[in-house]
C-alpha positions in Angstrom: 68.1 -10.4 -38.7 67.6 -7.7 -36.1 69.2 -6.5 -32.9 66.4 -5.7 -30.4 67.7 -3.4 -27.6 65.4 -2.7 -24.8 66.0 -0.3 -21.9 63.7 -1.2 -19.0 63.3 -0.7 -15.2 65.4 -3.1 -13.1 62.4 -4.4 -11.1 60.9 -5.7 -14.4 63.9 -7.7 -15.5 62.8 -11.1 -14.1 59.3 -10.7 -15.4 60.5 -9.7 -18.9 63.1 -12.5 -19.0 60.6 -15.2 -18.0 58.0 -13.9 -20.6 60.6 -13.9 -23.4 61.6 -17.5 -22.4 58.0 -18.6 -22.5 57.6 -17.0 -26.0 60.5 -19.1 -27.2 63.2 -16.4 -27.1 66.0 -17.9 -25.0 69.1 -16.0 -26.0 69.7 -12.5 -24.6 72.4 -10.3 -23.1 71.6 -8.2 -20.0 73.6 -5.2 -18.8 73.2 -2.8 -15.9 73.2 0.8 -17.3 72.6 4.3 -16.1 70.9 7.1 -18.0 67.9 9.4 -18.3 65.4 10.4 -20.9 63.0 13.3 -20.7 62.3 12.6 -17.0 64.4 14.5 -14.6 65.0 13.5 -11.0 63.2 15.0 -8.1 65.3 17.3 -5.9 66.6 15.6 -2.8 68.4 16.8 0.3 71.8 15.1 0.8 74.1 16.2 3.6 72.4 19.6 3.7 72.8 20.2 0.0 70.0 20.1 -2.6 70.8 17.5 -5.2 69.0 16.6 -8.4 70.0 13.1 -9.5 70.5 13.1 -13.3 71.2 9.4 -14.0 68.8 6.5 -13.2 69.6 2.8 -12.9 68.2 0.8 -15.8 68.6 -2.6 -17.4 69.6 -3.0 -21.1 68.5 -6.2 -22.9 70.1 -7.1 -26.2 68.6 -9.8 -28.4 69.9 -10.9 -31.8 66.9 -12.4 -33.4 65.4 -13.6 -36.8 63.0 -11.3 -38.5 60.1 -13.6 -37.8 60.4 -13.3 -34.1 60.9 -9.5 -33.9 57.2 -8.7 -33.4 56.9 -11.4 -30.7 59.9 -10.1 -28.8 58.8 -6.5 -29.0 55.2 -7.3 -28.0 56.4 -9.4 -25.1 58.8 -6.7 -23.8 56.1 -4.0 -24.1 53.5 -6.1 -22.3 55.7 -7.1 -19.4 58.0 -4.1 -18.9 55.1 -1.7 -18.5 54.0 -0.7 -15.0 50.2 -1.1 -14.7 48.9 1.8 -16.8 52.4 2.9 -17.7 54.6 5.4 -16.0 57.4 7.7 -17.0 60.7 5.7 -17.3 59.1 2.3 -18.3 61.7 2.2 -21.1 62.3 2.1 -24.8 62.9 -0.5 -27.5 65.3 0.0 -30.4 65.4 -2.1 -33.5 68.7 -2.3 -35.5 69.3 -4.3 -38.6 72.1 -6.9 -38.3 74.3 -7.3 -41.3 76.0 -10.5 -40.1 76.4 -12.7 -37.1 79.3 -15.1 -36.7 79.6 -17.8 -34.1 83.3 -17.8 -33.0 83.4 -21.4 -31.9 82.1 -23.0 -35.1 82.4 -20.2 -37.7 78.6 -20.5 -38.5 77.2 -17.3 -40.0 73.8 -15.7 -40.3 70.7 -17.1 -38.5 72.5 -20.4 -37.8 74.8 -18.4 -35.5 71.9 -17.0 -33.5 
């Protein structure tokens, strides 16, 4: 089992979610987050002051998934989260091994709990 964490542009959320659903991946968690990578904001003028924004709005997707579906999930996210030929800030995908998953309601464990 793996935890797939993807940080993507907010305008790509619906497209990515629909593509994941079409690929058979129907369980995910979405959070609104702020951050930055190597890209720095462009200087703007705000109330007469020069300001460089250092945090950008992003969307974080988290998907607990069986090992067999990891490649499908990653390929789907990469294909749909990318802007045309790709642009700075399109996002990243992180893969983390999951030691255990427990469904609170039933006590099921492992892949049955996904």
